[in-house]
Phi, psi and omega in degrees: 000127183280171185297319182297317178297318179298321179295318179296321178294322178295321177294323178291322179303323183295343181267354185285154170292165176306320178294319178296320179294324178296319178293324181290341180274356179292132180304139176085005186291342180249010185301329183274358181096353173233166182273107186266104181263001181256330183059236180278356181275161174199141177299147180295134180291147178264358179152194187302313184300314180291325178301319181298329180292342182267355180281173176273334185290313185296314178303329182293331182245005190301305188292321187271325187238307190297302183297313178299321182293313180296319180295322180295320177297315183289321185274341183088167185295331182265001180285166182295144175279184185296318180297321178291324176302314180298319179297317179299315179301315181297320180293315180296326179280343181058042187296136177228162177304131178092355180290157171249120187233149180241129177252104185276131185058057190285347184061224179279002174089023181295321175285322182303318181295323177293321178295322180298321177295325184289325184271349176074175185296335179279345177270178179214136173240134176242124175255130181238136180205157180265347186274119177296320183290322177297314183290325177298318176297320179298322179298316179298317179291326179297316178294324179295318183274351180056045179279105188271350182243030182231126177241135177257136184231133172267115182198177181274114183291344179265352175224075189298133184273025185251152182290160179302140173065027185282338191235150174275334183208147178228137177238138173219093184253130174061038182216330188303325181289351178264351184281143179294327178226081186296331183282329171294324177296320177297321176303316183290322177298319177297319182301319185276356177273140175279179179299132183077012181290153184243146178236143178229125183231135166237124182207186184283162172207138177273117176272165185297338180293335178267115181295143183305320180297338181282334186306310180299327180294316179296317182295316180293322183288328185253339187077012180251133177275140175254110182280147173288164189300329182250010187289316182283317178299320178294322179295321178293319179298318178299330182269010174089009176286148176235178179051046184280129179238146177221135176231131181255142176212102183063233180264023184237146173231142173251125185228138176223159178194173183229141178285000000 
């Protein structure tokens, strides 16, 4: 682990809850190049889709082939591409120089690295994911890009190990529909945001073309939840978010809001 990565991890450690800091003090927690707060533990999988993220094959092709291909199917031919997705996330998060941002379920960190460039050297981006194979790929890409203000953390994205109000912005793209309790996860994302904090979400949405009786079959077969059109916007409103925006593309929705 190079000096720059170690410095970013130390900055991330300062944002942890007391319990998270205790886990971070366990010997060997940074041996893999990321901050491993789970050790031998791992959140229970919700199904086939999440299981694939834990393999070695998917992380190897995730950024270039897997994620773009699946997203294209979900968003449709006229939906935004990967570069546009990153731009949408940055706009919804309102990233500025010096911000501290959290990328929830970051995978190998392809979005995290773009956010790190946006917040500059005085800012900090923390990417959190439960998959060891995804994060291992992320460490290799991190060293290649020389991202000095980005720390990767292995932890439970539905029980964030960070203190209240730690972040200016939170992103959760292409993951909320895989969580066993997505609304509890939204509670935690709100908790770690400071006053005026921004959230950016990309997740599933059931369009009218999919009949309601089909929805449970799709969910059971894939382990992915299909949210109704007003379910996420309503959940953000219930949690006190304002300036809520929603954009639909195929079976995908992009949603943002501010605390």
